[in-house]
C-alpha positions in Angstrom: 113.1 132.8 25.1 109.5 132.0 25.7 107.6 133.0 28.6 107.4 129.7 30.0 111.2 129.1 29.5 111.9 132.2 31.7 111.1 130.4 34.8 111.7 127.1 36.6 109.8 123.7 36.7 106.9 123.3 39.0 108.6 122.2 42.3 105.9 119.8 43.5 106.0 118.2 40.2 109.8 118.1 40.2 109.7 116.4 43.8 107.3 113.8 42.6 109.7 112.7 40.0 112.0 111.8 42.7 109.9 109.1 43.5 110.4 107.2 40.2 112.0 103.8 40.5 112.0 104.2 44.5 110.2 101.4 46.4 109.1 101.8 50.1 109.2 98.8 52.3 106.0 97.9 54.4 107.9 99.0 57.6 108.9 102.3 56.1 106.0 103.6 53.7 106.4 107.0 52.1 105.5 110.0 54.2 104.7 112.7 51.6 104.9 116.0 53.2 105.7 117.9 50.0 102.3 119.5 49.1 100.0 121.6 51.2 96.6 120.5 49.8 94.2 118.1 51.6 93.9 114.8 49.7 90.6 113.8 51.4 87.4 114.6 49.6 84.8 117.1 51.0 82.8 116.1 54.0 79.7 113.9 53.2 77.2 116.5 53.7 78.9 118.6 51.1 79.3 115.8 48.5 75.6 115.2 49.0 74.8 118.6 48.3 77.0 118.9 45.3 75.5 115.9 43.8 72.0 117.4 44.2 73.4 120.5 42.5 74.7 118.4 39.5 71.3 116.8 39.2 69.0 119.7 39.8 70.6 122.8 38.9 70.9 123.3 35.0 72.8 126.6 35.6 75.7 124.5 37.1 76.7 123.5 33.8 76.5 126.6 31.8 78.7 129.8 31.6 78.2 132.2 34.5 79.2 135.6 35.4 83.0 136.3 34.8 83.5 137.7 38.2 81.6 134.9 39.8 78.1 134.1 41.4 76.6 137.0 42.9 75.4 135.0 45.9 78.9 133.8 46.6 80.4 137.2 46.2 77.8 138.5 48.6 78.4 135.7 51.2 82.3 136.4 51.0 81.5 140.3 51.5 79.3 139.6 54.4 81.3 136.8 56.4 84.7 138.6 55.9 83.2 142.0 56.9 82.0 140.2 60.2 85.3 138.4 60.8 87.6 141.2 60.0 85.4 144.1 61.5 85.5 145.9 58.2 83.2 147.2 55.3 83.3 144.9 52.5 80.8 145.0 49.8 79.8 142.3 47.0 81.2 144.7 44.5 84.7 144.4 46.2 84.7 140.5 45.6 85.4 138.5 42.4 85.7 134.6 42.4 88.5 133.4 40.6 89.6 129.8 39.4 92.0 129.1 42.7 94.0 131.6 44.6 96.9 131.3 42.1 94.5 132.8 39.4 93.6 135.5 41.7 97.3 136.5 42.2 97.9 136.3 38.3 94.9 138.5 37.7 96.1 141.0 40.4 99.5 141.3 38.7 97.9 141.6 35.4 96.1 144.8 36.5 99.1 146.3 38.1 102.1 145.6 36.1 103.5 146.2 32.6 106.8 144.8 31.3 109.9 145.1 33.4 107.9 146.5 36.4 108.8 145.2 39.9 107.0 143.4 42.8 108.6 142.8 46.2 108.5 139.2 47.5 109.7 138.3 50.9 112.0 135.3 50.9 111.4 132.4 51.5 108.9 133.0 48.7 105.9 131.0 47.6 107.3 129.7 44.3 104.2 130.0 42.2 104.2 133.8 42.8 107.8 133.9 41.7 107.0 131.6 38.5 104.0 133.9 37.5 106.1 137.1 37.7 108.8 135.4 35.7 106.2 134.5 33.0 104.6 138.0 33.1 107.9 139.7 32.5 107.8 141.3 35.9 111.0 141.3 38.2 110.4 139.5 41.5 112.5 141.6 44.0 113.6 139.6 47.0 113.0 141.0 50.4 115.1 139.0 52.8 113.6 138.2 56.1 115.3 138.0 59.6 115.8 135.0 61.8 112.1 135.2 62.6 111.3 135.1 59.0 109.0 138.4 59.1 109.8 141.0 56.5 111.0 144.3 57.6 109.0 147.5 56.3 112.2 149.6 56.4 114.1 147.0 54.4 111.2 146.9 52.0 111.3 150.7 51.6 115.0 150.6 50.5 114.0 148.3 47.7 111.2 150.4 46.1 111.9 152.1 42.8 109.9 153.9 40.3 109.1 150.5 38.7 107.7 149.0 41.8 104.1 148.2 41.5 103.4 146.0 44.6 104.6 144.2 47.8 103.0 140.7 48.1 102.7 138.9 51.4 101.6 135.6 52.4 100.0 135.1 55.9 100.0 132.5 57.5 102.9 132.1 55.4 103.8 129.7 52.7 106.4 128.1 53.0 107.4 129.3 56.5 104.3 129.0 58.3 104.7 132.3 60.2 101.8 134.5 61.1 102.5 138.2 60.3 101.4 140.3 63.4 98.7 142.9 62.8 100.9 145.7 63.5 103.4 144.5 60.7 100.5 144.2 58.3 99.3 147.8 59.1 103.0 149.0 58.6 103.0 147.5 55.2 99.9 148.9 54.3 101.0 152.6 55.3 104.3 151.8 53.3 102.5 150.8 50.1 100.0 153.6 50.4 102.8 156.2 50.9 104.4 155.2 47.6 101.2 154.7 45.6 101.7 150.9 45.2 99.5 147.9 46.0 99.7 145.6 49.0 98.9 141.9 48.0 97.9 139.8 50.9 97.5 136.2 50.0 95.4 134.7 53.0 95.1 131.2 51.4 95.4 129.7 55.1 93.5 132.3 57.1 91.0 129.5 58.2 93.9 127.8 60.2 95.4 131.0 62.0 96.2 130.2 65.7 94.7 133.5 66.6 91.1 133.7 67.3 89.3 136.7 65.7 90.7 138.9 62.9 94.4 138.6 62.3 94.8 142.1 61.2 92.8 145.5 61.1 93.3 146.3 57.2 89.7 146.0 56.4 88.8 148.5 59.2 90.3 151.2 57.1 87.4 153.0 55.4 89.5 153.2 52.4 91.2 149.9 52.2 90.6 149.1 48.7 92.8 152.0 47.4 95.8 150.1 48.5 95.0 146.4 49.7 94.3 143.4 47.4 93.4 140.4 49.4 93.5 136.9 47.9 91.7 133.7 49.4 91.2 130.1 48.5 88.2 127.9 49.2 90.3 124.8 48.4 92.1 124.5 51.7 88.9 125.2 53.8 86.4 122.8 52.2 88.8 120.3 50.4 87.7 121.7 46.9 91.3 121.6 45.5 90.1 120.0 42.3 87.3 122.4 41.7 89.6 125.4 41.7 87.7 128.2 43.7 89.4 131.2 45.0 88.7 134.9 45.6 90.0 138.3 45.2 89.0 141.4 47.2 89.8 144.8 46.0 88.2 147.8 44.4 85.4 147.8 41.9 87.5 149.8 39.5 90.3 147.2 39.7 87.8 144.3 39.4 86.7 145.9 36.1 90.2 145.2 35.1 90.4 141.9 36.6 87.4 141.0 34.5 89.1 141.3 31.4 91.8 139.0 32.5 89.6 136.4 33.8 87.2 136.4 30.6 90.2 135.7 28.3 91.5 132.9 30.5 88.7 130.9 31.9 85.4 132.8 31.0 84.1 132.1 34.3 84.9 130.0 37.6 83.9 126.5 38.0 80.1 126.5 38.4 79.9 123.4 40.7 82.8 124.3 42.8 81.3 128.0 43.3 78.1 126.5 44.5 79.9 124.0 46.8 81.9 126.8 48.3 78.6 128.8 49.0 77.0 125.9 50.5 80.1 125.4 52.7 80.2 129.0 53.9 76.5 128.5 54.8 76.6 125.2 56.5 80.1 124.1 57.4 81.2 126.6 60.1 81.3 124.1 62.9 83.0 121.5 60.6 85.6 124.0 59.4 86.2 124.9 63.1 87.1 121.3 63.8 89.3 121.2 60.8 91.2 124.2 62.4 91.5 122.6 65.7 93.0 119.5 64.1 95.7 121.5 62.2 96.5 123.5 65.6 96.9 120.1 67.1 99.5 119.2 64.4 101.3 122.3 64.8 101.5 121.4 68.7 102.7 118.0 67.7 105.4 119.4 65.5 106.7 121.7 68.4 106.5 118.8 70.9 108.6 116.6 68.6 111.2 119.2 67.6 113.6 118.6 70.6 114.5 115.3 68.9 116.0 117.3 66.2 117.4 120.3 68.1 119.6 118.1 70.0 121.3 117.2 66.5 121.6 120.8 65.4 118.4 121.3 63.6 116.3 124.4 64.1 112.5 125.2 63.8 112.4 128.6 62.0 108.6 128.8 61.5 105.3 126.7 62.0 101.8 127.4 61.4 98.8 126.8 59.1 99.9 123.7 57.1 103.8 124.3 57.3 106.9 123.8 59.5 110.0 125.3 58.0 113.3 123.8 59.3 116.9 124.3 59.0 119.1 121.2 58.8 122.6 120.8 60.3 124.3 119.0 57.4 126.8 120.2 54.9 124.7 118.7 52.1 122.6 121.4 50.4 118.9 120.9 50.9 118.0 120.0 47.3 120.4 116.9 47.4 119.2 116.2 51.1 115.7 116.0 50.0 116.3 113.5 47.5 118.4 111.5 50.0 115.4 111.6 52.4 113.1 110.0 49.7 115.6 107.1 49.2 116.7 106.4 52.7 114.0 107.5 54.9 110.9 107.4 53.0 110.2 111.0 53.4 109.1 113.5 50.4 109.5 117.0 51.3 110.6 120.3 49.5 114.0 121.9 49.9 114.6 125.5 50.7 116.3 126.1 47.3 112.8 125.8 46.0 111.7 129.0 47.9 114.7 131.1 47.6 116.6 133.0 44.7 119.0 130.8 42.8 122.2 130.4 44.8 120.9 131.4 48.1 122.9 130.0 51.0 119.9 130.1 53.3 118.0 128.1 51.0 120.5 125.2 51.0 120.2 125.0 54.7 116.2 124.8 54.8 113.3 122.3 54.3 109.6 122.7 54.3 107.3 120.1 55.9 103.7 120.4 54.9 101.6 118.5 57.4 98.1 118.8 55.9 97.9 115.2 55.4 99.8 113.7 58.2 98.4 113.4 61.6 100.1 113.6 65.1 101.2 110.1 65.2 102.6 110.4 61.6 104.5 113.7 62.7 106.0 111.5 65.6 107.1 108.9 63.0 108.3 111.8 60.6 110.5 113.4 63.4 111.9 110.0 64.3 113.1 109.2 60.8 114.5 112.8 60.5 116.4 112.1 63.7 117.7 109.0 62.4 118.6 110.2 59.1 122.3 110.7 57.9 123.2 112.0 54.4 125.0 110.0 52.0 128.7 110.9 51.6 
């Protein structure tokens, strides 16, 4: 069996195939809440800056440093140090071709064949896919009704082959935000066992809490355990330019450099320069984007009573996601395809975020509301409330 055969098909691509041969009437256009990525282009000032970069900066078209532009690394270090109240140096930062590559690079530095990484369930499917393709065992860490992982349950799963615990907060797919005390507990657990704590904070810019969501960077020795991942794609709508970051120790980044040099040589030059420009010039604009996402979160909560009266439940909501439990006997993978054909809704079933055969996954759906405003959310919930599964 090849490495790619060891895992499943990309869920978003699989869901898109459900649209083949389906037409949507004018009075019920498709509501696509399947993917957590903005579809709008970057704001006009950034587009203008990018155009000038293309025309006037010859280096934007050449190979660059494997670990990323020094100015961008320094800007990430400075801004993250300020926002987290910690001490982060440019030498702690590498720029990657998206946050998925940051995760892949981290795993490459940590794991050998048949090693293990703990993933809370429901998990981010690309993390599971990469572990499968890397020959690393993904160990499911079941979460409770609040969808928060339990450090004591995690400790019971640690073996001599465990190399890391990977957390996503705000969570994909569940939207839940992990409390600072929980993050500290997981850091202490990882440090006590000599393993890494990987924290994917792709959606940190849309956290409901003002100020630092955790204190992990305030620990003087944070980089002996913590590996933080980040994405510029969601903050500045740079999804197609593939720009992410990894924050860890300089020694680990020396290993990361080996991985990146053999995969992409260097991150996208235009995307890096755009991200740097965005960090320096779009603070107010990004704050407005955050306010909009928080308003959509509020719209989810305001509309939820339409569904709870029918037995639905809101399990988690935050950042770009609402994670809901449906009341039907039909498993969620079949229900999701029914929703396309009958109700014009494309969303992902919980079976795509849980181990194969999971009963919990059969009762869950993920709603990604990055591209649907408050009015669209109202329409979405009206359609869900009216939906009846096929026999």
